N, C-alpha and C positions, 0 to 999 in steps of 0.2 A: 667748469664748474668749481674745480678746487679754489681757486683764486678767490672767487666771491665766497665761499664758506670760510676761508682763511679771512677776508675781509670782516667777515660778519664776527667772528671769532675776536680779533680785534677789538671790534666796537663794542662788543660785551664785556671785554677786560676794562675798556676804557672807562665804561659804565660802573661797573664793580670798585674801580678804582677811585672814581668820584662819590659812588655813595660811601664810601669807607673815609674819605675826606671830610664828606658833609658831619659823620658822626664823628669823628675825632673832633672837628672843630666845635662842634655843640658840646661835647665832653670837657673841651679846653674851657670853653666860655663857662661853665657851668663849676668847674674847679676854680677858676679865677673869680668867681663871685665868690665862692666858699672860703678862699684866702682871703680875701678882702675882708670879708664878714669876721673872720678868727682874727685877722691884723686887727680891726678896729676894736674887738674884746678885748684882747691883750693890752692894747694902748689904754684902755679904760681900766683895767686891773692895776696896769704899772702905776697909773695916776692914784688910784685909791691907795695904793700900799704906799707911795711915796706921802701921802697927806698923812695916812697913819703915822707912819716914821717920823713926820715933824711935828705933830702932835705930841706924841710919844716924848718924845726927845724934849719939846718944850717944857712939858709938865715935870719932868724930871729937875729941870735946871732950878724951877722954881719952889722945890720943896726946901724946906728949913734942914740944916744940918742935925741927925740924930744926937741924942744928949748920952753920956755915957753912964 
């Protein structure tokens, strides 16, 4: 009967490992979605800053020189 108990323990350990893998897979998927969201937000912010830099640089070139 001890081998039956050993087999049952092995099956329980396998089930525990499968549960942990399922949990980690869900967490990984959630982190991947969060990373993608942050990456898109960062790209939008970079684009806005580049636009502001270009608009600011364009306005400075068009100003007449100051008179002494």
